[in-house]
N, C-alpha and C positions, 0 to 999 in steps of 0.2 A: 594459536600458531598450527594448525589444526588442517591437514591435507587429507584427501583419501583418493588415489589412484587408480583407474581402471585401466591396463594397459598405459596406451600413452598418452590418454585423456586424466586431466585433473579433473573430478567433479567437484571437489572442494579444494581451494587452494591458496593455504595459510591463512586461515581465520582466525582473528582474535576478536573475543566480545565478551562481554558478561552479562549478566543478566540477573537484577537482584531479586530479593525475596519478594514475593507478593507482588512482582511484577508481572503487566501484561504485554508481553513483547512479541511481534509478528515478523518472522522473514518475508520480506515479498521481493517476486521478481517474476519473470517470465517462465516457463516451463525448458525444464534444461540447463538452468541457472544453479544449482546444484543447492536450492533450498530443502528440498526431502531427504537427499544424502547428509545433510549436514544432520535433520533433525532423527536418521535412522541412526547416525555414531555415536549422540544422544542416548538414546533408545538402548545401544547396545549391538543391535540386530546389522552392526556393519563394523569392522576394525580399522582404524585411523591408519593412514601410512605414514604421518608421522604428526608429533603433536602431544598434547594432553588433554584432557577433560574431566573438571572436578566439580563434584556436585557438592554444597555446602563446605568447601573447604576439601576433603577426600577426593583423594586421585583413583578415577572410576576405572579410568583407560583402559585397562586387562578385567576389568569385573564382567560378566556375564548380564545377559540382559537382564534376567530374572533376580539377578543380587541388586541390581541399581534401584535407589530410590524415586522410581520414575514410571509411569504409565503412559500409554498412547491409545488415541483414540483415532483411528485408521478414515480414510475418505468414504469407505463403503460399508464402514462400521463394522463389519469380519465379526456379524453376530451369528451364532448356533440353530441354524433354521429347527433341529428337533429338539431344541430346550425352550422352556417357559422365558420370561422375561425373571421372576426371579432366579432362577438357575444358569441364566446369561449372566445376569450379575454378582451368583455367587459364583462364578466358575473360577478366580483367581484366586478365591479362599480356598479351595480345595487345595491347593499348593503353594500356604504358607505357611513357613516352621517357624516357632513351633505352630501346631497347631490349636485353633481357636474354639475352646468348648459351643456343642451346638447352640447354646442359648446364647454366647455372646455373637456369634455368626449370624442368627435371624434378627438380634438386634441391629447387627450392622449392614445388612443387606436393607431390613425396612429402613431404616436410615439414609441408605444411599437412594432407597427409590422415592422416597418423599422430597430430597433432595432436587430431585428433577421432574417431580408435581407426575410420577405414574402411579399413584396409591389406588388402588382398583385393578388394576391392569396386569399383578404380579403374574398371574396363572395364563395371560394371554400367548403364544408365538407370535415370533416376527412377522409372517405373511400376514398376521389380525391388526399386523400395527401403520400406520401413516410414518409418510418419513421421516418427520418431525417425532414419531416419539420412538421408533426405531435408535434415530441419533442420542433420544435421551437416554435409552438403554445403554448406547455404547458409554456414554458420559457415565453414567451411573456403575458400568461395569469396571470403569477406569479410576473411577472415585472413592470406592469399595476396599480399594488397598490404602488409601490417604497417604499418597505417593506427595512428596517434597516436589515435584515438577511435573504438571501434566503436559503433555505434547501432543500437537492435536495437530494432524496430517491434512489441510484443508476437508474438514469434517462438514462444512455445509455445502459444497460443490455440487454434489447431488440433490437438494430443496428450490421447488420453484422462489421466485425472486420473491414475493411476498412472505413465503414462511422464513426465509434465508435472511428477510431483515427483522423479523419476530425472534429469530434464533439468536441472531447479534447481539439485540438487547439483554435475553434471558444470558447467555454465556458471560458477557462482561460482569450482569448483576451476581449470576454465580460465583465468578472470581475474586467479587467484593468479598463474597461471605465468606466464602472460605480460608484467603488470603494466604495461596501458594501461589508458588510461580506459573503460570500459564507460557508455553512457548507455540506459536502459533503461524501455520505455513500457509501461503494463500498466495494465489497469481492476481486478484482480486483487489486494487488497488483501495475502493471504495470500502470493503472489508476492513481493509486492515486500517488505514486510518479512523474510522469506526471506532473502534475495539480496544485498541492498543495504547497502552502508556508511549512506547518507543517502538520504531522501525530500524529494521536492517535492510535496507534493499542490494539487493544481491546481482551480479550479473558476473556470468563466467568464470562461478567458483569462487568469487572476490565479495567483500563488502564494499561496497561503490559508495553508500552511503547511509549513516546510523543517525539517528535523532530521534527527536519528537513528530507526531504527525505533521502538526503545523509546520515545522523546518523545512523536512525533506518535500513539503507540498509547495510550500511558498516559497524556499531558497535551494535550489539543485543543488549541488556543487557540482555534478557533468550533465555533459549533454545527453547521457545515457538516462539517466534520472529524471531530467525534466521532460523529455520525450514520454517514458513509461509513464508517467504521474500526470501526462494529461497537457503539457503545454505543445501544443502543434504547432506553434510558431515560435520559429528558429531560424532567425536568418545573420548572412553574414552582415559586420558595418564595419567602419574606418573610425576612428578616433581624431578627432578634428579640434582643434585650439579653437578658444573664441574670441570675435574681433572686435577692438575696444569699439565702442559704440552700437553694436550689435548685442544681439537676445543673451544678457547673460552677460558680456564684458570681456575684458581679459582674463586668460586664467579660464575662462570657463569649458569645459571639454562638451560635444556632443556628439551622438551616433548617425557617420554618415551613410547610410541605405544606399542599398546601388542603383536607387531612381532618384539620388541626389537629394532627397530629403534630410535633414536635419532634425535629431532628435536630443533634446537635453540627456546625461547619462543620469542614472540614478547617484544618492547619494554614496560616501564612499563604504560605510558599512554594507551596500546592496552587493557592491561590484569589486571591491578590493582595490588594488594600486593597479592605474593604467595608464599608460603616456600618451601622447598626442602620437599618430602615424601609425600606432598597434592595431590588428586586424583582430579583430573578436566575432564572437556568435553573442545575437541579443536576443532572447524569450520573454514571453508575455503568454502570460492567460489567457484562452480563451476570453473567460468570464471578465477580465479586467479591461478589454479594449471594449469602443463605444462609436460607435457610428451615429455622425450627423448628416445632416441635410450640405448638401457642396456647398450655399450659403452660409451657413453657420457654422463655420470656422472659429470656434474658440479653444483656444489653447493650442500647446503642441501637436502637433500632426503632420497629415499630408493627404493629400488627393487620392481616391480610391475609384477602382468602377465594380458595383455590384456584377457579380458572376451568377450564383446560385443561391438556393436557400434549402432548409431542411426543419421543416417543422416537429416538433419531439415534445407537444403537450406544453409543461411546463417552461419548456424554451424555446427558443428558434434559433440556428445555427446557420448565421451569412459567411459564404464563401467571396471574398472581393483581392482585387487583384488591383496593386499598384503601376505606377507608370514604365515600370521597369521587369514588372509578369511576373513578381514576388506574391505567391499567395498567401493571405493570411485570413485567420478562421475567427469569428465575430460569434459569441454567446452572448444571446438580447434575453432576457428571462419575460415571460409573457405574463405581466402584472395589469395589462391594462384587459377588460374581456373582448378582444377580438374577436372575431367570426376566423379569420384566416391570417395567415402573415404579412405584413404590409397592409392590413386593413386602414390601418392608421397614418401610418409615416407616408403612404403609397406607392414605397419604396418595391422596385421590379428589376428582374434582369437585367443587365446595361445601364443602369443608372448611376451617374456620379455622387460620389457621398464622400464625406470628410473622415479618417479614419483616425480616434484622438487616445491618448490615454494619459493616466498618471505618470511621470518616469519615474515613482518609486516601486512600480511595480515590475519596470525592467528589470532580469537576471542576466548579467554581462558573463560570458564566459571565453577563454582562452578559444584560440582557434584550434588547438587540440581536442578540445570538448571541456577541458579543465576548471576549476573558478578560481580566477587572481585569489593569492595570498597575501 
């Protein structure tokens, strides 16, 4: 029930969730959704307007930041430029009470430096390090205090793509080694899906959906989650009943699109209870769709016209439209050593094609954007 208001704005609005011991948990959402404010509430940098925060069962709602069993890694690391690596790592130990003996402090620093693989760089200053090394110093400084929970506020955002991907693996391995809870804030869906055990997708200060990476990716509960996690194909449809002798027979349900095309509904587990005559929205991931030649109409689908394509190395994105003008995005992975998109298929803008997919991959949402329950 945690909330945080800034004047009339509810930055965090009645959030309730539990992060398990030793869990890698991601708060995912766009800028302004409340994820960083929630992290700062847990850290003690902000006081909640309402609600209770517990760590290890202990109510820490009124505790100042320095008395909470947490530590934080900031987006831009917040290293002290005039201090060496070892001095940066040791900084928090200066204020630990009771104070550690000098020998124990030195041992703790060496352990933290080794944990993030910075041995031999203890005497360097931040400007003498690469971006990845500075990020490791920030991690070591947080871990040297042995927190119960490590809070990470988009710590990989400043790194280039290749280094960011390498650090994702390192962070996950480090979390497994330490066995402590990591609470990770990011706006990058790939980052959240690759690293976390569970994901909370936030929107307008609330948790829109909570689940495993596969659950939120494959089975979004709302239109916002579907669109934020890359379900670019979100179209309105009407539920219609099958006809005796027709495909599926009496009692079968279909999704009738604005173009008049009828697609079988997915299984009940995928879409919840729906009834004939109901207007719904159906979402399909681009990589689940398949473009076939117009004459090769195999399976459920409908005719489309190719509008454009974007070559992206590992894949080609095709933009197509149906007879009603509805736009669909199709991801086609480049498994063949083609020199250019369409070199094998001969597909070009203006060509007719057939769009099809397995009905199991359709996610049905109510007209208000929620999932039938």
